[in-house]
C-alpha positions, 0 to 999 in steps of 0.5 A: 179191394186194393191189393196193398190194403188187403196185405196191410190188413193181413199185417194188422191181423198178425200184429194183433195176434202178436199183442195177444201172444205177448199178453199170454207170455207175460201171464205165463199162460202156456195153453193160450200161447200154444193156441195163439202160436198155431193161429199166428202160424196159419196166418203167416203161412197163408200170407206168405203164400199169397205174397210169393204166388201173386204179389212178388212176381207181379212187382219184382221187375216192375220198378227197377233195381230198388223194388227188385232188391226189396222183393228178393230180400222179402223172399229171404225174410219169408225163408227165415220165418219158415225156419223159425216156425219149423223150430218152434213147432218142435217145442212145447210152449213150456220150453224155455226157448219157446218164448225166445224163438217166438219173440225173434219170429215176431220181431222179424215179421214186424220188421218185414211188414213195416218195411213193406208198408213204408218202402215197398207199398209206396213204390208199388202205388206209384207204379200201378194204376188203381185198376191194377191194384184192384185187380191185384186185390182180386188175385190175392183174395182168390189165392188167399181163399185157395190157401185157407181152404187147403188148410181146412180138414176134409170134414170142414170143407164138406160142411162149407160145401154143404152150406154153399150147396155144392152138388157131388161134394160127398164124392169129391176129394179134399183138393177138389172140394177146396178148388170148388169152394175157392172157385165159387167164392169168386176165385 
């Protein structure tokens, strides 16, 4: 898959979660908001990790000053979201500032994703061949698989390793399981 399309799909998934969060907030469903918050944070953490590990380093110096500035700004936007997520983690969904902070986080992420899609992605598409974008997609997917596996519990990893028929899984550490699962998943 084209790397830019993979990133756009991630953006769309988070946008959908934001819609669900807003519906839960309107219904004042604290339990649902809390569950969605956890899911949103997981998606954002994996997404920002793969962008910072693979995408941004690849494009930072590839397209001149404008793309370099966009990339530098994106790192800072990720930092702002990280700070907001840490603050939100300290709150209960019943806390009056919880919804306000989530709204600020969602607005920041929506701005960031739109800026990437409208300004950065077209520049990247002009600078890189389709083969390079496909290779980027493979690298992003490998990174995503690693990060998603590392977010799983050891028990979840052992179960996935069992389904993949990975020998020696019961003697592996959590990190070894995550690495082997990622490797076997095409990473």
